[in-house]
C-alpha positions as CSV (number, residue, x, y, z in Angstrom):
1,M,4.4,-63.8,-99.8
2,T,5.1,-63.9,-96.4
3,V,8.9,-64.6,-95.2
4,A,9.8,-65.8,-91.8
5,A,13.6,-65.8,-90.6
6,Y,13.9,-67.6,-87.7
7,A,16.7,-66.2,-85.5
8,P,18.0,-68.1,-82.7
9,P,19.5,-66.7,-79.4
10,G,23.2,-66.5,-80.8
11,V,22.2,-65.6,-84.7
12,G,24.7,-64.5,-86.9
13,M,24.5,-60.7,-87.3
14,L,25.5,-61.4,-91.0
15,A,22.5,-63.3,-91.5
16,V,20.2,-61.0,-90.3
17,G,21.8,-58.6,-92.7
18,I,21.4,-60.4,-95.5
19,V,17.8,-61.8,-95.5
20,T,16.6,-58.2,-94.6
21,E,18.6,-56.5,-97.4
22,V,16.8,-59.0,-99.8
23,F,13.7,-59.4,-98.6
24,G,12.8,-55.8,-97.0
25,P,12.1,-53.0,-98.7
26,H,13.7,-52.1,-102.2
27,G,11.0,-48.8,-102.8
28,A,8.5,-48.3,-104.9
29,T,9.3,-50.0,-108.1
30,L,10.1,-53.8,-106.9
31,P,7.4,-55.4,-104.7
32,G,7.9,-55.8,-101.1
33,F,7.5,-58.8,-98.8
34,D,5.7,-59.5,-95.2
35,F,9.0,-60.2,-94.1
36,A,9.4,-60.7,-90.1
37,L,12.1,-61.9,-88.0
38,C,10.7,-64.5,-85.6
39,T,12.9,-66.2,-82.1
40,D,11.5,-68.6,-79.5
41,R,10.6,-65.8,-77.0
42,P,9.9,-62.2,-78.4
43,G,12.2,-60.1,-76.8
44,P,15.9,-58.7,-77.1
45,V,17.9,-61.5,-78.8
46,P,21.3,-61.8,-78.1
47,T,23.8,-62.0,-81.3
48,D,27.0,-63.7,-82.4
49,V,28.9,-59.8,-81.9
50,G,27.5,-59.2,-78.6
51,V,24.9,-56.6,-79.7
52,P,21.4,-58.0,-79.3
53,L,18.3,-57.4,-81.4
54,T,14.9,-57.0,-80.5
55,I,12.6,-59.3,-82.2
56,T,8.9,-59.2,-81.8
57,H,7.7,-62.2,-83.5
58,G,7.4,-66.0,-82.2
59,L,7.0,-69.2,-83.7
60,D,3.1,-68.5,-84.3
61,K,4.8,-66.5,-87.0
62,L,7.2,-69.1,-88.3
63,A,4.5,-71.8,-88.6
64,A,2.2,-69.5,-91.0
65,A,4.7,-68.1,-93.3
66,D,5.0,-68.8,-96.7
67,L,8.6,-68.9,-96.6
68,V,10.7,-70.2,-93.3
69,I,14.9,-69.2,-93.5
70,A,16.4,-71.0,-90.7
71,L,19.6,-68.6,-90.1
72,P,22.9,-69.7,-88.5
73,W,23.7,-69.6,-84.6
74,A,26.3,-69.7,-82.6
75,G,24.7,-72.7,-80.7
76,F,24.0,-74.8,-83.4
77,R,25.9,-77.7,-81.9
78,T,22.6,-78.2,-79.4
79,P,19.6,-78.9,-81.4
80,P,16.7,-76.2,-81.2
81,A,14.0,-76.9,-78.4
82,P,11.4,-79.4,-79.3
83,A,8.8,-76.1,-79.9
84,V,11.2,-74.6,-82.9
85,L,11.5,-78.2,-84.5
86,D,7.6,-78.3,-84.3
87,A,7.1,-75.2,-86.1
88,L,9.6,-75.8,-88.9
89,S,8.1,-79.1,-89.2
90,A,4.2,-77.6,-89.5
91,A,5.5,-75.1,-91.6
92,H,7.1,-77.6,-93.9
93,E,3.5,-80.1,-93.7
94,R,1.4,-77.1,-94.4
95,G,3.2,-76.6,-97.7
96,A,5.4,-73.6,-97.2
97,L,9.1,-73.6,-98.9
98,V,11.7,-74.2,-95.7
99,A,15.6,-73.3,-96.5
100,A,19.0,-73.2,-94.3
101,H,21.4,-70.5,-94.5
102,C,24.9,-71.8,-93.2
103,V,24.5,-73.9,-90.2
104,G,20.8,-73.2,-90.0
105,A,21.2,-76.3,-91.9
106,F,21.3,-78.1,-88.3
107,A,18.1,-77.2,-87.5
108,L,16.1,-78.4,-90.3
109,A,18.2,-81.7,-89.8
110,A,17.0,-81.8,-86.4
111,A,13.5,-81.4,-87.5
112,G,14.0,-84.2,-89.8
113,L,13.4,-82.5,-93.1
114,L,16.7,-83.3,-94.4
115,D,16.1,-86.9,-94.1
116,G,16.5,-88.7,-97.9
117,R,17.3,-85.0,-99.2
118,R,21.0,-83.9,-100.4
119,A,22.1,-80.9,-98.1
120,T,25.1,-78.2,-98.0
121,T,26.2,-76.1,-95.1
122,H,29.3,-74.1,-94.7
123,W,32.3,-76.5,-95.8
124,R,33.9,-76.2,-92.5
125,F,30.9,-78.1,-90.7
126,A,29.9,-80.6,-93.5
127,E,31.6,-83.2,-92.0
128,L,29.8,-82.7,-88.6
129,L,26.6,-82.6,-90.2
130,A,27.5,-85.6,-92.3
131,R,28.5,-87.7,-89.4
132,R,25.0,-86.2,-86.7
133,H,22.7,-87.1,-89.8
134,P,23.4,-90.6,-91.8
135,M,20.5,-90.3,-93.8
136,V,21.2,-86.7,-95.2
137,T,23.8,-87.1,-98.4
138,V,25.6,-83.7,-97.4
139,E,27.5,-81.6,-100.4
140,P,30.3,-79.7,-99.3
141,D,31.2,-78.1,-102.1
142,A,28.1,-76.3,-103.3
143,L,26.8,-72.8,-102.3
144,Y,23.1,-74.0,-102.3
145,I,21.1,-77.3,-103.1
146,D,17.5,-77.1,-104.3
147,E,15.6,-80.1,-103.3
148,G,12.3,-79.0,-104.2
149,P,10.6,-78.2,-100.6
150,V,13.7,-77.7,-98.6
151,I,16.6,-75.7,-99.8
152,T,20.2,-75.2,-98.1
153,G,22.7,-73.2,-98.8
154,A,26.0,-72.5,-97.7
155,G,28.1,-70.1,-95.1
156,A,28.6,-66.7,-95.0
157,A,28.0,-64.6,-98.1
158,A,26.4,-67.3,-99.7
159,G,23.3,-66.9,-98.3
160,F,23.0,-64.1,-101.1
161,D,23.3,-66.5,-103.6
162,L,20.2,-68.9,-101.5
163,C,18.3,-65.9,-101.3
164,L,18.9,-64.5,-104.8
165,H,18.1,-68.4,-106.0
166,L,14.7,-68.4,-103.9
167,L,13.8,-65.1,-105.8
168,R,14.8,-66.2,-108.9
169,R,13.0,-69.8,-108.3
170,E,9.7,-68.2,-106.7
171,Y,9.5,-64.8,-109.1
172,G,11.4,-65.1,-112.0
173,A,15.1,-64.0,-113.6
174,A,14.0,-60.5,-113.9
175,M,12.7,-59.7,-110.0
176,A,16.2,-61.4,-108.6
177,N,18.3,-59.2,-111.4
178,A,16.6,-56.5,-110.0
179,V,16.8,-57.0,-106.2
180,A,20.7,-58.2,-107.0
181,R,21.1,-54.8,-109.0
182,D,19.7,-52.8,-105.9
183,V,22.1,-54.4,-103.5
184,V,25.4,-54.4,-105.9
185,L,25.5,-58.0,-106.6
186,P,26.2,-60.3,-109.2
187,S,22.5,-61.7,-110.1
188,H,23.4,-65.4,-110.3
189,R,25.8,-67.8,-109.0
190,D,24.9,-71.4,-110.1
191,G,24.3,-73.4,-106.8
192,G,27.0,-76.1,-107.7
193,Q,29.5,-73.9,-107.7
194,A,32.4,-74.1,-105.7
195,Q,32.3,-72.3,-102.1
196,Y,36.1,-72.1,-101.9
197,L,38.0,-70.3,-104.7
198,A,42.1,-70.9,-104.2
199,A,42.4,-67.4,-105.9
200,P,39.5,-65.3,-105.1
201,V,40.7,-61.7,-106.1
202,P,43.2,-61.4,-109.3
203,E,46.6,-62.0,-108.3
204,D,48.3,-60.7,-111.9
205,C,47.8,-59.5,-114.9
206,R,46.3,-62.9,-116.5
207,D,43.5,-62.6,-114.2
208,E,42.9,-58.9,-115.4
209,R,42.9,-60.6,-118.8
210,L,40.2,-62.9,-117.8
211,A,38.2,-60.1,-116.1
212,E,37.8,-58.6,-119.2
213,V,37.0,-61.8,-121.2
214,L,34.5,-62.8,-119.0
215,A,33.4,-58.9,-119.1
216,W,33.0,-59.2,-122.9
217,A,31.5,-63.0,-123.3
218,R,28.5,-61.2,-121.3
219,E,28.4,-59.0,-124.0
220,N,28.5,-60.7,-126.3
221,L,26.7,-63.7,-125.5
222,H,25.0,-64.3,-128.7
223,E,28.3,-65.6,-130.5
224,P,29.4,-69.2,-130.5
225,L,32.5,-68.6,-127.8
226,P,34.4,-71.8,-128.2
227,V,36.2,-72.0,-125.2
228,A,39.5,-71.8,-127.5
229,D,38.4,-68.4,-129.1
230,L,38.1,-67.1,-125.0
231,A,41.6,-68.5,-124.2
232,R,43.2,-66.5,-127.4
233,R,41.2,-63.5,-126.2
234,A,42.6,-64.0,-123.2
235,V,46.3,-64.6,-124.6
236,M,46.3,-67.9,-122.8
237,S,46.3,-71.2,-124.0
238,K,43.4,-73.3,-123.5
239,R,44.5,-75.7,-121.0
240,S,46.5,-72.3,-118.8
241,F,42.8,-70.4,-119.4
242,A,40.6,-73.6,-118.4
243,R,42.5,-74.2,-115.2
244,R,43.0,-70.4,-114.4
245,F,38.7,-69.9,-115.2
246,T,38.1,-72.6,-112.8
247,A,40.5,-71.1,-109.6
248,A,38.6,-67.8,-110.6
249,T,35.2,-69.3,-110.7
250,G,34.7,-72.5,-109.3
251,T,33.3,-73.8,-112.3
252,T,34.2,-74.3,-115.9
253,P,33.7,-72.3,-119.0
254,H,31.5,-74.2,-120.3
255,A,29.3,-74.6,-117.2
256,W,29.8,-70.9,-117.0
257,L,28.4,-70.1,-120.0
258,R,25.4,-72.7,-120.6
259,S,24.2,-70.4,-116.8
260,L,24.2,-67.5,-118.0
261,R,22.9,-68.3,-121.7
262,L,20.2,-70.2,-119.7
263,S,19.6,-67.0,-117.0
264,R,19.5,-64.6,-120.0
265,A,17.0,-66.8,-121.6
266,E,15.1,-66.5,-118.6
267,E,14.9,-63.3,-118.6
268,F,13.6,-62.4,-122.2
269,L,10.5,-65.1,-122.1
270,E,9.8,-63.2,-118.5
271,T,10.2,-59.8,-119.8
272,T,9.5,-59.9,-123.1
273,D,7.2,-61.5,-126.3
274,L,10.2,-62.6,-128.3
275,P,10.1,-65.7,-130.0
276,V,11.6,-68.4,-128.8
277,E,13.6,-68.7,-131.7
278,E,15.1,-65.3,-131.6
279,I,15.4,-65.6,-127.5
280,A,17.4,-68.6,-128.5
281,R,19.5,-66.7,-131.1
282,R,20.5,-63.8,-128.7
283,V,21.7,-66.1,-125.8
284,G,23.9,-67.9,-128.4
285,Y,22.3,-71.2,-129.1
286,G,22.0,-72.4,-132.8
287,S,18.2,-73.4,-132.2
288,A,15.3,-73.5,-130.3
289,A,15.6,-77.0,-130.5
290,V,18.9,-76.7,-128.4
291,L,17.5,-73.9,-126.2
292,R,14.6,-76.0,-125.7
293,E,16.7,-79.3,-124.9
294,Q,19.1,-77.3,-122.2
295,F,16.0,-75.7,-120.6
296,V,14.4,-78.9,-120.2
297,R,17.5,-80.6,-118.7
298,R,18.4,-77.8,-116.0
299,R,15.1,-76.1,-115.4
300,G,12.4,-79.0,-115.8
301,V,9.8,-77.5,-118.3
302,P,10.4,-76.3,-121.9
303,P,11.2,-72.1,-122.5
304,R,7.1,-72.5,-123.4
305,S,5.9,-73.7,-120.2
306,Y,8.5,-71.4,-118.1
307,R,7.2,-68.3,-119.9
308,R,3.5,-69.4,-119.2
309,S,4.4,-69.5,-115.5
310,F,5.6,-65.4,-115.6
311,T,3.4,-63.7,-117.8
312,N,0.5,-64.0,-120.2
313,T,2.2,-65.0,-123.3
314,P,1.0,-67.8,-124.9
């Protein structure tokens, strides 16, 4: 896959670091990508921190890539030049996967690529995006939104979630998990998880107990793990546990467990020849039928079809 990240003048250095970290080299143990930063006019490009970047690739590389990522930039309130919009549109029309990190969504919206689609951006600028582009359904709370050929992500560090989702979608859970491990990140956060958490770090011993319970649940995913049992392990009432869980993670216990079970099932399907019935047992589903129902509902295909997409196992 060729990956081109559009870095306009005033590009965010954090965003450049994120895409370079994910799609850049990871040593001999992981496959690499043909990755390039692209800009309007190759040469020194100013950044949001005042340190210029020397970028050697222009818009022709952008229009020809398999994956195009529009990065955020300081001047996002002014639409990009027509040549940039043409390059983004050309990539989309050719069948490239087009994504945007943070306020990079404004570039995709200006190119008309978000019309009739759901999209997200940094929560601080979601209202502005919705006001300027009424044909876009803006969801300000999502970490990222996958609309098939067009994907948008939230701001700042959520760029990692967007990039890992792109890896997971195109190359599978094993690849995404390996890269996440290499850059010391959680392997997966669901796109519907809230951008902003009221209590992002533990405040007292109850939050420490909650973290211990989550770690225990990951190691015991084959168990039913009802919320009432998790609450007892955390020495909380069920209601208090659910409230603190949502405050700490941005999602509900049920949604967190479902996402974790399905992600673990994906990795088993990609990397082992275990029967679907055994995989269902190992990830805590009562039967292969239940796993299949959840897999189709959340991933769009049954487990065996997913396996065929990543392996030669029938």
